[in-house]
Backbone as a ProteinNet text record, in pm:
[ID]
protein_1_A
[PRIMARY]
MDIKVKDLTVEELKSLISDTIKESLEDIVEDILALSSEEYIHSIEEARLDYKEGRTKSLEEITDAS
[TERTIARY]
12739.3	12875.2	12878	12884.1	12887.6	13027.1	13111.7	13247.3	13250.5	13302.1	13307.9	13452.8	13478.2	13611.9	13602.4	13686.2	13685.9	13814.1	13806	13922.5	13990.7	13913.6	13967	13939.9	14045.3	14026	13968.8	13915.4	13860.9	13971	14088.1	14200.4	14241.4	14241.4	14273.1	14167.9	14041.4	13933.9	13948.4	13976.8	13997.6	14112.8	14219.3	14336.1	14302.1	14228.1	14187.1	14099.8	14005.7	13918	13998	14085.5	14167.6	14256.5	14320.7	14408.5	14329.2	14210.5	14126.5	14083.7	14043.2	14002.8	14120.9	14236.9	14356.8	14392.8	14391.2	14422.3	14321	14193.6	14089.6	14109.1	14138.8	14161.9	14285.4	14390.2	14510.7	14478.1	14396.1	14355.1	14274.5	14185.6	14103.7	14190.8	14284.3	14374.5	14456.9	14505.4	14582.3	14497.2	14372.1	14281.5	14256.8	14236.1	14211.7	14333.2	14451.6	14573.8	14590.8	14564.3	14579.2	14479.1	14355.7	14251.5	14263	14344.6	14364.6	14482.3	14543.7	14656.7	14606.9	14626.4	14585.7	14655.8	14783	14859.9	14799.5	14761.4	14701.6	14568.1	14484.7	14355	14375.2	14471.4	14499.7	14543.2	14625.3	14671.9	14556.3	14460.1	14342.1	14259.7	14238.1	14162.4	14231.7	14362.8	14440.6	14429.8	14438.6	14429.4	14291.5	14187.2	14051.8	14033.2	14089.2	14081.2	14157.2	14276.4	14353.3	14272.4	14208.3	14128.2	14011.4	13943	13826.9	13865	13984.7	14029.9	14110.1	14115.8	14178.9	14329.7	14387.9	14533.7	14568.8	14558.4	14586.5	14678.7	14733.5	14815.2	14760.5	14771.1	14726.2	14831.5	14791.4	14885.1	15001.4	14973	15078.5	15181.2	15135.8	15228.5	15317.7	15260.7	15337	15438.7	15401.4	15488.1	15577.3	15567.8	15649.3	15796.9	15875.4	16016.4	16107.5	16050.3	16135.3	16200.2
12235.7	12284.4	12379.7	12507.2	12608.6	12667.1	12599	12648.5	12717.1	12837.5	12913.7	12941.4	12941.6	12970.9	13101.5	13193.8	13323	13337.3	13418.5	13453.8	13332.6	13234.7	13116.7	13133.7	13128.3	13144	13015.5	13027.1	12910.5	12807.7	12851.5	12759.9	12688.9	12759.3	12697.1	12591.9	12624.6	12529.7	12405.7	12427.3	12314.6	12226.8	12289.7	12215.6	12133.8	12192.9	12121	12000.1	12019.7	11909.9	11801.8	11841.8	11746	11665	11731.8	11662.5	11564.2	11605.1	11518.5	11393.9	11412	11298.2	11206.1	11263.6	11182.9	11099	11159.7	11086.9	10975.3	11003.1	10902.1	10784.4	10812.9	10706	10623.5	10689.5	10616.6	10523.3	10571.7	10487.7	10367	10388.4	10279	10174.9	10220.1	10127.5	10048.8	10116.2	10049	9943.1	9976	9879.1	9758.9	9783.5	9674.2	9583.1	9641.2	9560.5	9478.2	9540.7	9469.1	9355.2	9381.5	9280.7	9168	9188.5	9081.9	8992.2	9020.2	8941.4	8838.1	8710.9	8603.9	8616.5	8653.5	8668.4	8778.5	8888.2	8999.5	8957.4	8891.1	8844.5	8748.2	8658.9	8563.4	8636	8739.8	8812.8	8883.9	8931.8	8995.9	8892.6	8775.5	8669.5	8626.8	8614.3	8575.6	8681.7	8807.2	8915.9	8920.2	8896.2	8895.7	8780.7	8665.9	8550.8	8579.6	8637.4	8675.1	8769.1	8867.1	8963.3	8892.9	8808.4	8737.3	8648.8	8589.6	8499.9	8571.5	8704.1	8781.9	8790.8	8751.8	8761.4	8900.9	8997	9136.2	9198.6	9312.4	9389.7	9531.6	9591.8	9731.3	9822.7	9943.1	10042	10063.6	10063.1	10080.8	9968.6	9844.7	9731.4	9743.2	9790.8	9802.6	9914.7	10025.7	10143.1	10152.2	10056.8	10057.7	10040	10141.5	10138.4	10103.3	10061.9	10033.7	9898.7
11847.7	11833	11714.5	11743.2	11638.4	11627.5	11551.8	11530	11395.1	11393.2	11269.5	11233.6	11105.8	11056.4	10978.5	11015.4	10946.6	10865.4	10764.1	10682.7	10619.7	10578.2	10511.9	10363	10283.4	10139.9	10081	9962.3	9893.9	9872.3	9835.5	9813	9942.4	10053.9	10182.4	10218.6	10193.2	10219.8	10131.6	10002.8	9911.2	9958.8	10003	10050.8	10175.4	10268.3	10388.8	10354.7	10265.1	10224.3	10154	10063.7	9990	10083	10177.2	10273.2	10358.9	10400.6	10483	10406	10282.2	10198.9	10174.4	10145.3	10120	10242.9	10360.4	10483.8	10509.3	10483.3	10503.7	10409.2	10284.2	10187.6	10223.4	10269.9	10312.1	10428.8	10522.9	10636.1	10588.8	10492.9	10440.5	10371.4	10289.4	10219.9	10321.9	10424.3	10529.6	10599.5	10628.2	10691.6	10600.7	10473.3	10378.6	10371.5	10364.9	10359.4	10486.8	10599.9	10727.2	10737.3	10699.7	10712.3	10610	10508.1	10409.9	10448.9	10562.4	10611.5	10712.6	10680.5	10772.8	10907.8	10905.7	11029.7	11117.7	11055	11128.4	11190.1	11111	11160.1	11276.8	11264.5	11372.4	11499.6	11485.4	11603	11673.3	11597.2	11656.8	11733.4	11671.5	11738.7	11867.5	11863.3	11981.3	12090.5	12052.1	12149.6	12214.3	12135.9	12190.7	12288.5	12257	12347.1	12476.3	12464.3	12583.2	12672.2	12610.8	12687	12755	12679.7	12733.3	12851.5	12846	12951.9	13060.3	13053.3	13159.1	13151.8	13041.3	13025.7	12972.4	13062.1	13026	13130.2	13096.1	13189.3	13191.9	13307.7	13319.7	13257.9	13231.2	13176.3	13271.9	13401.4	13500.3	13493.7	13473.1	13462.8	13339.4	13232.3	13106.9	13114.9	13177.6	13179.8	13302.8	13393.4	13515	13478	13505.7	13468.6	13586.2	13699.2	13814.2	13807.6
[MASK]
++++++++++++++++++++++++++++++++++++++++++++++++++++++++++++++++++

């Protein structure tokens, strides 16, 4: 994948990098907060068990507005 960016100033590049790092750090902090919640961890375990035991719905069932 050879994608090239033309006419990008150094300041624009710095801003893009800074924004990307900031968003990544925010995502990491959000993940840490979520994973430190016992309730959240329990809900994940419950959802995995539901999936394993076939208690799921298709996208069509969820979005059916009839």
